[in-house]
N, C-alpha and C positions, 0 to 999 in steps of 0.2 A: 504493500500500500504506500510505502514511502515514495515510490516512483510516481504515484498519482498526485499526491499532495505534499511535496517536499517542503521542509522548513527552510527558510532563507539561509540559516547558518549551516545547513547541511549540504549546500551546493557543491563545495569542493570535494567532500567525501563521496557524494553521489557520483559525480562525473569522473573522478579519478578511479573509483571502483569500477565504473563501466569500462574504462580503458583497460584496466588490469585484467578483466575477465573476458575480454573479447576472444572468441575462438578464431582459428585460422580462416574459417569461412567468413566470419564477420569482418575480419581485417581485410579480406579480399573485397568484400562488399563495400567497405569504407573507402578503399582505394579507388573503386569504380564509380563513386558518386560524382556527379557533375557539380559545379559550383552552386551553392545554395542561395535562395532568395528568402529573406525574412520579411513577412508581411505584418509583423507587429514588433517594432523596435522603438526606442525612445531616445530623445536627446535630454540633456540636463541644462536647460536654459539658465544662464547666469542671472543672479539677482539683479545685476546691473541693467538687464533688459528692461525692467520695469521703471528704471530711472528715465527712460525715454518718454514716459507718459507725462502729460500735463496734470497739474493739480486741479481738482481733487481726486482724479482717477488714480494717480500714482500712489497716494497714501492708502486708498481702499484696497488696491491690488497687492501692495506690499504687505499690508496687514493680513490679508487673506492667505497668501502663499506662505507667510511666516507661521500661521496657525494651523492651516489644514492642507498645506502643500504636500507633495509626495517626495521631497528631497530625502535621500539616504546617504549614508557615509560609505567610504571605501569603494566608490565607483571607479571604474577604469577611466583614464584620461579622455578616451574617445567620446565620453558622454558630452563633453563641452568642446573638445578639440577635434575638428574633422580630419586633420592629418593623422592624429593618433588613431582615430577610428578606422581609417583606411588600412593602417597597419594591422589592427585587430581583425578586420575583415579578411585580410590576406592570410593571417595566421590560422583563422578558423574555417577557411574554405567558403566564405560567404562573398557572393558577388555584389549583392545589392540589398538595401533595406528600405522598407516603408517606415517613415519616422513620425512618431507622435510626441506630444509634449510630456513634461513631467509635472513640475509645479503648476504649469499652465492648465492642467486638467481641472484644477480646483476652480478656475474662473467660470467654468460651465455651471457651477452651482450658485453664482451670483443672481440675485433677484433684480439687479440694476442693469437694464439693457444697455444704456450708453457706456457704462464702465466696462461691461463685458466686451462690447464692440471695440472700444479703444484698446483694451488689453490685448485682444487677439490681433489687432492691426500691428502693434509693435512686435508681438511675438512672431507673426507671419513674416515681417520684414527681417527679423533676426534669423529665422529658420531658412529663408531664401539665401541669406548671406552664408550660412553654414553649409547648405547643400551646394552652393556654387563652387565650392572647393573641388567637388567631384560629382558633377551632375549626372554622370552615367552610373554612379554607385549609390548616391544618397537621394532619396525621393521623399521630401517632406510633404505632409498633408496639411492643407489650409484649414485652420480653425475658424469656425464661423459662429457668431452670435445669432440666435434664432428668434429674437423678439421682433425685430424689424425686418420683414422679408425683402423689402427693396434694398436695404443695406446689405442683407445677407447675400443676395444675388450679385450685387456689386463686388462684395469681398471675394466671392467665389471666382469671378472673372479676374479680379486683380491678382489673386493667388496664382491662377493659371498663367497670367502674363508674367508673373515673377518666376515661373518655372516650377511651381509647386504642383502637387498631384492630388486630385480629388478634393473632397471636403469632409471635415469632421464636425459633427454636431453633437449635442448632448444625447446621452442614451436615455436618461429619464427627464422628460420635459417638465417645465413649470406646469402645474395643474391647470393654470389659466389657458394654456395653449397645448392641449393634448395632441398626440399624433393622429388621433381619430378625426380631428378637425381639418378644415380646408386651409387653415392658416399657412401650412407649409407648401401649398401647391406651386407658388412661384419658384421656390427652391428646387422642388422635385423636377419641375419642368426644365429649369436651367441646367441642372446637373445631368439630366437625361440627354438633353440636346448637346451638351459639351462632352458627353462620354466620360463624365467625372464620377467615379464611384463615391457614394456617401458612406462615411464610416461612423459607427457608434462604438465607443470604447467603454469598457466597464469603468465604474467609479466616476462617471461624469453626469452633471446635471443635478436634479433634485433627488438624489439617491441617498443611501445611507452613508455615502462617502463624506457628506457634510458633518456628520456627527460620529463617525466610526472611531475616532481617536479617544472618545469618551467611553467606549464599550470596555467591559472588563469580564474576565472569566469566560464561561462558555458562550456568553453573548457575542464575543469576538468571532466564534465559529458560526453562530447563527447568521451573523452579518456576512462573513466571508463566503459562506456556502449558500444558505437558504435565501437570504435577502438579495444578494448579488445575482444569483442565478435567476431569481424571480424577476428582477429588473430586466434582464435580457429577454426572457420569455415574453413578458408583457409587451415590451416595445415591439418585438417581432410580430406578435399577435396583432397588435394595433395596426401595423403597416399592412400586413397581409389581409386582414379581414375588413379593413376600411377601404379596400380596393385601390390602394396607392399604385400598385404595380400594374393593375389592369388599365388605369388611367395613363400610366407612364411606362409603356412597354420596354423602353430602353434604359430605364433606371436600374442601377445595380447598388446593392447594399452590402457592406462588410461589417460583420460582428467581430470586433477585435478583442482578443484576450478573454473570450467567453468559453473557450474550450469547445468540445464537440460531442462528447459521449451522450449527452442528454438529448441531442437533436433527433435521432431516429425515433426514440420513444415518443417525444412530444409531437412530432409530425404525424406519427402513426395514430395517436389519440385524436389529434385535430381532424385528420381525415375520417376517422371512424364516426366522430360526432357530427361532422359536417354532413356525411351521407345519411346519418340517422335523423337529423333534424331538418334538412334542407327541403323536404317535401311539404312541410307545414309552415316553415318560417323562412324569412329572408335572412340569409347568412352574410349578405354584403358582397359575396363573390359567387361565381358560377362554376368554378372548377376546384379540384382538391387543393388544399393548402400546400401539400408536399410538391405538387406540380409547380405552383407559383414559386416556392422556395427554390426548387431545382433550377428554374430559369433566371432568378434574380438575386439570390442571396449567397454570400460567401462567408466562411467562418475560419478563423485562425486556430491553430492548435500548437501546444507547447509541451506540456507534461500531463497529458490525459491518457494514461496507459489503457484504461478501460475503453476510451474512445477509439484509440488506434487499433484495438482488436477488431473493430467493425469495418475497417477500411477495405477489407477483402471484398465486401459486398455493398458498401454504401459510401456516398459522398465523393466519388472519384473526381468530379468536375467542380466541386464547391469548397473543398477544404485546402488550406494553405498553411505551410509550416511557418513558425516564428521562433525567434531566439530570445525575445524580451530584453535584449541588451539595452541598458547597462544595469538592470535591476538585480537584486540579490539572488533571485532564482533563475537568472539567465542561463542559457546552455553554454555560453562562451566560457572557456576556450575549447570545449569539447563538443561542439554542435554536431559534427559529423558522426561521432560515436553515439550521440543521443539519437540521431536519425536512424542509424543502423539498429539500435536497441528497439526502437518503436516500430519501424516498418522495413527492416532489412530483409525480411523473408517474402515481401510482396514482389510481384513481377516488376521488372526494371522500368517498363513504360509507365506503370502506375506510380512507382516511387518518384519518377521524374515529374509527373503531374503534381504530386503533393508537395514537392520541395522546390519547384520552380515554374513548371509549365503553366499551371493555373494562374499564377501571379503574372506571368508574361502576357497571357491572354487578357486578363482582366485590366491590367494597367497599360497595355499596349507598349510593352518594353522591348519588343523584338529588335527594332532598328537600333536602339541605344545599346543593347547588349552586344549586338554584332560589332559595333564600334569597339567595345571592350576587347572582343576576341582579336580584332585586327591589331590593336595596340599591344596586346600581350604576345 
Protein backbone atom coordinates (compact mmCIF):
# COMPACT_ATOMS: atom_id res chain seq x y z
CA UNK A 1 0.00 0.00 0.00
CA UNK A 2 2.92 2.37 0.48
CA UNK A 3 3.27 2.54 -3.29
CA UNK A 4 -0.28 3.88 -3.54
CA UNK A 5 -0.14 6.56 -0.88
CA UNK A 6 3.55 7.22 -0.09
CA UNK A 7 4.43 9.62 2.70
CA UNK A 8 6.48 12.65 1.55
CA UNK A 9 9.48 11.74 3.69
CA UNK A 10 9.52 8.22 2.29
CA UNK A 11 10.26 9.31 -1.27
CA UNK A 12 13.98 8.51 -1.32
CA UNK A 13 13.53 5.14 0.35
CA UNK A 14 10.73 4.22 -2.01
CA UNK A 15 12.50 5.15 -5.24
CA UNK A 16 15.91 3.86 -4.26
CA UNK A 17 14.32 0.57 -3.25
CA UNK A 18 12.68 0.35 -6.66
CA UNK A 19 16.07 0.79 -8.33
CA UNK A 20 17.71 -1.86 -6.18
CA UNK A 21 15.04 -4.47 -6.82
CA UNK A 22 14.76 -4.18 -10.59
CA UNK A 23 15.05 -7.50 -12.37
CA UNK A 24 17.09 -7.94 -15.51
CA UNK A 25 13.91 -7.77 -17.58
CA UNK A 26 12.83 -4.59 -15.83
CA UNK A 27 16.22 -2.97 -16.43
CA UNK A 28 15.93 -3.85 -20.10
CA UNK A 29 12.45 -2.29 -20.15
CA UNK A 30 13.85 0.82 -18.49
CA UNK A 31 16.58 1.16 -21.08
CA UNK A 32 13.99 0.82 -23.86
CA UNK A 33 11.78 3.67 -22.62
CA UNK A 34 11.49 6.73 -24.84
CA UNK A 35 11.84 10.20 -23.27
CA UNK A 36 9.01 10.87 -20.82
CA UNK A 37 6.54 13.76 -20.83
CA UNK A 38 5.12 14.82 -17.48
CA UNK A 39 1.64 16.33 -17.63
CA UNK A 40 1.59 17.51 -14.02
CA UNK A 41 4.70 19.31 -12.83
CA UNK A 42 5.11 22.52 -10.87
CA UNK A 43 7.27 25.60 -10.61
CA UNK A 44 8.00 27.35 -7.34
CA UNK A 45 7.38 30.97 -8.20
CA UNK A 46 9.60 33.25 -6.06
CA UNK A 47 7.86 35.41 -3.48
CA UNK A 48 9.27 38.40 -5.38
CA UNK A 49 6.79 37.69 -8.19
CA UNK A 50 4.02 39.15 -6.05
CA UNK A 51 6.05 42.35 -5.59
CA UNK A 52 5.07 43.16 -9.17
CA UNK A 53 1.48 43.69 -8.03
CA UNK A 54 0.14 47.14 -7.27
CA UNK A 55 -1.30 47.89 -3.85
CA UNK A 56 -3.69 46.69 -2.40
CA UNK A 57 -3.50 43.52 -4.53
CA UNK A 58 0.11 42.99 -3.50
CA UNK A 59 -0.58 42.88 0.24
CA UNK A 60 -3.60 40.59 -0.15
CA UNK A 61 -1.76 38.03 -2.27
CA UNK A 62 1.39 38.11 -0.16
CA UNK A 63 -0.62 37.47 2.99
CA UNK A 64 -2.54 34.67 1.30
CA UNK A 65 0.44 32.74 -0.03
CA UNK A 66 2.22 33.22 3.26
CA UNK A 67 -0.62 31.59 5.19
CA UNK A 68 -2.14 28.97 2.86
CA UNK A 69 0.41 28.65 0.05
CA UNK A 70 2.00 25.36 -0.94
CA UNK A 71 5.67 26.21 -0.43
CA UNK A 72 7.80 23.34 0.85
CA UNK A 73 11.41 23.02 1.94
CA UNK A 74 14.28 21.09 0.34
CA UNK A 75 13.03 21.50 -3.21
CA UNK A 76 15.42 20.98 -6.12
CA UNK A 77 16.83 24.18 -7.62
CA UNK A 78 14.92 23.55 -10.82
CA UNK A 79 11.73 24.58 -9.06
CA UNK A 80 12.73 28.22 -9.57
CA UNK A 81 15.71 27.99 -11.94
CA UNK A 82 14.81 26.77 -15.46
CA UNK A 83 18.43 25.98 -16.35
CA UNK A 84 18.74 23.70 -13.32
CA UNK A 85 15.42 22.15 -14.27
CA UNK A 86 16.67 21.23 -17.73
CA UNK A 87 19.59 19.41 -16.11
CA UNK A 88 17.16 17.51 -13.89
CA UNK A 89 15.02 16.62 -16.90
CA UNK A 90 18.03 15.21 -18.70
CA UNK A 91 19.13 13.24 -15.65
CA UNK A 92 15.64 11.76 -15.25
CA UNK A 93 14.88 10.96 -18.87
CA UNK A 94 12.15 13.60 -19.12
CA UNK A 95 11.79 15.51 -22.37
CA UNK A 96 9.04 17.98 -21.47
CA UNK A 97 6.78 19.06 -18.63
CA UNK A 98 3.38 20.74 -18.35
CA UNK A 99 3.82 23.30 -15.58
CA UNK A 100 1.42 24.46 -12.86
CA UNK A 101 1.96 26.96 -10.04
CA UNK A 102 2.77 26.21 -6.42
CA UNK A 103 1.90 29.06 -4.05
CA UNK A 104 -0.15 30.52 -6.87
CA UNK A 105 -2.69 27.72 -6.55
CA UNK A 106 -3.92 29.39 -3.36
CA UNK A 107 -5.03 32.43 -5.37
CA UNK A 108 -7.85 30.37 -6.88
CA UNK A 109 -9.42 30.38 -3.42
CA UNK A 110 -9.77 34.16 -3.22
CA UNK A 111 -13.30 35.59 -3.18
CA UNK A 112 -11.97 38.85 -4.66
CA UNK A 113 -12.11 38.65 -8.45
CA UNK A 114 -9.97 41.70 -9.27
CA UNK A 115 -7.20 40.58 -6.89
CA UNK A 116 -7.31 37.07 -8.29
CA UNK A 117 -7.08 38.42 -11.83
CA UNK A 118 -4.17 40.73 -11.02
CA UNK A 119 -2.30 37.96 -9.23
CA UNK A 120 -2.59 35.60 -12.15
CA UNK A 121 -1.48 38.23 -14.64
CA UNK A 122 1.86 38.76 -12.90
CA UNK A 123 2.26 35.01 -12.36
CA UNK A 124 1.60 34.31 -16.05
CA UNK A 125 4.17 36.94 -17.01
CA UNK A 126 6.78 35.31 -14.76
CA UNK A 127 5.87 31.80 -15.97
CA UNK A 128 6.31 32.84 -19.60
CA UNK A 129 9.75 34.21 -18.74
CA UNK A 130 10.65 30.94 -17.00
CA UNK A 131 9.50 28.80 -19.95
CA UNK A 132 11.21 30.99 -22.54
CA UNK A 133 14.53 29.54 -21.39
CA UNK A 134 13.58 26.29 -23.09
CA UNK A 135 10.23 26.59 -24.91
CA UNK A 136 10.57 23.11 -26.40
CA UNK A 137 10.85 21.51 -22.96
CA UNK A 138 8.86 23.74 -20.59
CA UNK A 139 5.15 24.28 -21.21
CA UNK A 140 3.48 26.54 -18.66
CA UNK A 141 -0.29 26.61 -18.24
CA UNK A 142 -2.01 30.01 -18.12
CA UNK A 143 -3.82 30.61 -14.82
CA UNK A 144 -7.19 32.28 -15.25
CA UNK A 145 -9.53 34.02 -12.81
CA UNK A 146 -13.08 32.90 -13.48
CA UNK A 147 -15.25 35.66 -12.04
CA UNK A 148 -15.16 37.99 -15.08
CA UNK A 149 -15.55 35.97 -18.26
CA UNK A 150 -14.58 38.78 -20.63
CA UNK A 151 -11.33 39.18 -18.72
CA UNK A 152 -10.88 35.41 -18.56
CA UNK A 153 -11.09 35.04 -22.34
CA UNK A 154 -8.70 37.95 -22.79
CA UNK A 155 -6.18 36.36 -20.39
CA UNK A 156 -6.48 33.01 -22.17
CA UNK A 157 -5.49 34.62 -25.46
CA UNK A 158 -2.79 36.74 -23.81
CA UNK A 159 -1.29 33.59 -22.32
CA UNK A 160 -1.29 31.85 -25.68
CA UNK A 161 0.41 34.90 -27.20
CA UNK A 162 3.06 34.66 -24.47
CA UNK A 163 3.75 31.08 -25.53
CA UNK A 164 1.88 29.42 -22.66
CA UNK A 165 -0.26 26.30 -23.01
CA UNK A 166 -3.98 25.89 -22.36
CA UNK A 167 -5.79 27.32 -19.36
CA UNK A 168 -6.06 26.48 -15.66
CA UNK A 169 -9.19 27.38 -13.71
CA UNK A 170 -10.34 26.49 -10.23
CA UNK A 171 -11.43 22.94 -9.60
CA UNK A 172 -14.01 23.96 -7.01
CA UNK A 173 -15.82 27.13 -8.10
CA UNK A 174 -17.26 29.84 -5.93
CA UNK A 175 -20.81 28.62 -5.13
CA UNK A 176 -22.12 31.82 -6.73
CA UNK A 177 -20.88 30.63 -10.14
CA UNK A 178 -21.22 26.81 -10.27
CA UNK A 179 -20.03 24.84 -13.28
CA UNK A 180 -23.66 23.95 -13.99
CA UNK A 181 -24.38 27.59 -14.84
CA UNK A 182 -23.86 29.24 -18.24
CA UNK A 183 -21.40 31.67 -16.64
CA UNK A 184 -18.42 29.86 -18.19
CA UNK A 185 -19.77 29.59 -21.73
CA UNK A 186 -17.48 32.30 -23.19
CA UNK A 187 -14.40 30.58 -21.76
CA UNK A 188 -15.44 27.10 -22.91
CA UNK A 189 -16.08 28.47 -26.39
CA UNK A 190 -12.79 30.37 -26.57
CA UNK A 191 -10.74 27.44 -25.28
CA UNK A 192 -12.40 25.04 -27.70
CA UNK A 193 -11.85 27.36 -30.64
CA UNK A 194 -8.19 27.90 -29.71
CA UNK A 195 -7.58 24.18 -29.12
CA UNK A 196 -6.48 25.05 -25.59
CA UNK A 197 -7.09 22.30 -23.01
CA UNK A 198 -8.72 23.48 -19.78
CA UNK A 199 -7.06 22.18 -16.61
CA UNK A 200 -8.51 21.63 -13.15
CA UNK A 201 -5.88 20.86 -10.52
CA UNK A 202 -6.61 19.47 -7.09
CA UNK A 203 -6.59 21.89 -4.14
CA UNK A 204 -7.75 24.91 -6.12
CA UNK A 205 -10.73 27.18 -5.62
CA UNK A 206 -13.34 26.95 -2.88
CA UNK A 207 -12.11 23.55 -1.73
CA UNK A 208 -10.89 22.23 1.59
CA UNK A 209 -7.46 23.58 0.59
CA UNK A 210 -8.47 26.92 2.08
CA UNK A 211 -8.61 25.41 5.58
CA UNK A 212 -6.64 22.16 5.32
CA UNK A 213 -3.72 23.45 7.37
CA UNK A 214 -6.04 23.68 10.36
CA UNK A 215 -7.01 19.99 10.18
CA UNK A 216 -5.59 17.61 12.79
CA UNK A 217 -5.45 13.87 13.34
CA UNK A 218 -7.58 11.66 11.13
CA UNK A 219 -9.33 14.72 9.69
CA UNK A 220 -6.18 15.24 7.63
CA UNK A 221 -6.86 11.89 5.98
CA UNK A 222 -10.54 12.68 5.47
CA UNK A 223 -9.52 15.84 3.65
CA UNK A 224 -6.64 14.34 1.66
CA UNK A 225 -8.69 11.39 0.42
CA UNK A 226 -12.46 11.74 0.86
CA UNK A 227 -12.96 15.47 0.42
CA UNK A 228 -10.31 15.98 -2.24
CA UNK A 229 -11.57 13.10 -4.39
CA UNK A 230 -15.15 14.23 -3.97
CA UNK A 231 -14.18 17.68 -5.28
CA UNK A 232 -12.85 16.12 -8.47
CA UNK A 233 -15.84 13.83 -8.94
CA UNK A 234 -18.38 16.60 -8.45
CA UNK A 235 -16.67 19.01 -10.84
CA UNK A 236 -16.42 16.35 -13.53
CA UNK A 237 -20.05 15.41 -12.97
CA UNK A 238 -21.19 19.02 -13.33
CA UNK A 239 -19.37 19.52 -16.62
CA UNK A 240 -20.57 16.25 -18.13
CA UNK A 241 -24.20 16.33 -17.01
CA UNK A 242 -24.74 20.03 -17.69
CA UNK A 243 -23.97 19.37 -21.36
CA UNK A 244 -20.79 21.46 -21.59
CA UNK A 245 -19.05 19.02 -23.93
CA UNK A 246 -22.11 18.58 -26.14
CA UNK A 247 -22.28 22.36 -26.60
CA UNK A 248 -18.51 22.57 -27.19
CA UNK A 249 -17.43 19.42 -29.07
CA UNK A 250 -13.81 20.57 -29.40
CA UNK A 251 -13.34 21.31 -25.69
CA UNK A 252 -10.81 19.18 -23.83
CA UNK A 253 -10.48 18.93 -20.03
CA UNK A 254 -7.52 17.74 -17.94
CA UNK A 255 -7.96 16.54 -14.36
CA UNK A 256 -4.53 17.19 -12.88
CA UNK A 257 -3.14 15.23 -9.92
CA UNK A 258 -6.45 13.50 -9.26
CA UNK A 259 -5.02 10.02 -9.97
CA UNK A 260 -7.14 7.54 -11.91
CA UNK A 261 -8.13 4.34 -10.08
CA UNK A 262 -11.51 5.77 -9.13
CA UNK A 263 -12.56 6.67 -12.65
CA UNK A 264 -13.69 3.32 -14.13
CA UNK A 265 -15.97 2.67 -11.15
CA UNK A 266 -17.48 6.17 -11.12
CA UNK A 267 -18.07 6.18 -14.88
CA UNK A 268 -19.59 2.70 -14.67
CA UNK A 269 -22.01 3.88 -11.99
CA UNK A 270 -22.90 7.06 -13.84
CA UNK A 271 -23.61 5.00 -16.98
CA UNK A 272 -25.77 2.57 -15.04
CA UNK A 273 -27.94 5.21 -13.42
CA UNK A 274 -28.07 7.27 -16.60
CA UNK A 275 -29.63 4.32 -18.42
CA UNK A 276 -31.85 3.51 -15.46
CA UNK A 277 -33.35 6.99 -15.07
CA UNK A 278 -33.20 8.50 -18.56
CA UNK A 279 -36.53 7.03 -19.72
CA UNK A 280 -38.49 9.02 -17.16
CA UNK A 281 -36.33 12.07 -16.45
CA UNK A 282 -34.18 14.58 -18.30
CA UNK A 283 -30.55 13.73 -17.55
CA UNK A 284 -29.16 16.80 -19.27
CA UNK A 285 -27.31 14.64 -21.80
CA UNK A 286 -28.36 12.09 -24.41
CA UNK A 287 -25.42 9.69 -24.45
CA UNK A 288 -23.58 7.73 -21.75
CA UNK A 289 -21.27 9.76 -19.49
CA UNK A 290 -18.38 7.40 -20.19
CA UNK A 291 -18.67 8.13 -23.91
CA UNK A 292 -18.43 11.86 -23.22
CA UNK A 293 -15.47 11.28 -20.91
CA UNK A 294 -13.63 9.19 -23.49
CA UNK A 295 -13.97 11.94 -26.09
CA UNK A 296 -13.19 14.97 -23.97
CA UNK A 297 -11.42 14.28 -20.67
CA UNK A 298 -7.84 13.43 -19.74
CA UNK A 299 -6.44 12.54 -16.34
CA UNK A 300 -2.89 12.45 -14.97
CA UNK A 301 -1.45 9.62 -12.89
CA UNK A 302 1.53 9.52 -10.55
CA UNK A 303 1.48 6.93 -7.75
CA UNK A 304 -1.83 5.13 -8.13
CA UNK A 305 -0.78 1.49 -8.15
CA UNK A 306 -4.36 0.24 -8.00
CA UNK A 307 -5.20 2.54 -10.90
CA UNK A 308 -2.33 1.39 -13.09
CA UNK A 309 -3.49 -2.24 -12.67
CA UNK A 310 -6.46 -1.26 -14.83
CA UNK A 311 -4.41 0.12 -17.73
CA UNK A 312 -4.46 -3.21 -19.56
CA UNK A 313 -8.15 -2.69 -20.34
CA UNK A 314 -9.08 0.94 -19.68
CA UNK A 315 -8.00 4.53 -20.28
CA UNK A 316 -5.55 3.94 -23.10
CA UNK A 317 -6.26 7.27 -24.80
CA UNK A 318 -7.11 9.42 -21.77
CA UNK A 319 -4.41 8.85 -19.15
CA UNK A 320 -1.07 10.65 -18.95
CA UNK A 321 1.96 10.15 -16.72
CA UNK A 322 3.24 12.86 -14.38
CA UNK A 323 6.22 13.35 -12.06
CA UNK A 324 4.87 16.08 -9.70
CA UNK A 325 8.33 17.68 -9.70
CA UNK A 326 9.43 19.43 -7.43
CA UNK A 327 7.04 18.31 -4.68
CA UNK A 328 8.15 15.94 -1.90
CA UNK A 329 6.41 12.91 -3.44
CA UNK A 330 7.84 13.51 -6.93
CA UNK A 331 9.27 10.59 -8.86
CA UNK A 332 12.52 12.46 -9.61
CA UNK A 333 15.28 11.30 -9.90
CA UNK A 334 13.93 7.80 -10.56
CA UNK A 335 10.99 8.49 -12.86
CA UNK A 336 11.94 5.82 -15.35
CA UNK A 337 12.15 3.19 -12.64
CA UNK A 338 8.79 4.38 -11.40
CA UNK A 339 7.25 3.98 -14.85
CA UNK A 340 8.62 0.45 -15.23
CA UNK A 341 7.30 -0.45 -11.79
CA UNK A 342 3.80 0.69 -12.72
CA UNK A 343 3.40 -0.20 -16.40
CA UNK A 344 6.56 -2.07 -17.43
CA UNK A 345 4.62 -5.22 -18.33
CA UNK A 346 2.19 -3.51 -20.68
CA UNK A 347 2.67 -3.64 -24.48
CA UNK A 348 5.22 -1.15 -25.74
CA UNK A 349 2.79 0.89 -27.82
CA UNK A 350 0.47 1.26 -24.84
CA UNK A 351 3.34 2.32 -22.59
CA UNK A 352 4.26 4.99 -25.13
CA UNK A 353 0.71 6.32 -25.13
CA UNK A 354 0.63 6.63 -21.36
CA UNK A 355 4.04 8.25 -20.92
CA UNK A 356 4.16 10.58 -23.95
CA UNK A 357 1.94 9.97 -26.99
CA UNK A 358 -1.36 11.00 -25.37
CA UNK A 359 0.27 14.22 -24.17
CA UNK A 360 1.75 14.91 -27.60
CA UNK A 361 -1.67 14.50 -29.19
CA UNK A 362 -3.55 16.59 -26.62
CA UNK A 363 -1.09 19.50 -26.53
CA UNK A 364 -0.04 19.39 -30.18
CA UNK A 365 3.62 18.93 -29.30
CA UNK A 366 4.77 16.84 -32.26
CA UNK A 367 6.48 19.62 -34.22
CA UNK A 368 8.21 21.07 -31.15
CA UNK A 369 9.53 17.71 -30.01
CA UNK A 370 10.80 16.96 -33.51
CA UNK A 371 13.00 20.04 -33.15
CA UNK A 372 14.38 18.57 -29.91
CA UNK A 373 15.31 15.40 -31.78
CA UNK A 374 17.13 17.37 -34.48
CA UNK A 375 19.08 19.32 -31.87
CA UNK A 376 20.03 16.21 -29.90
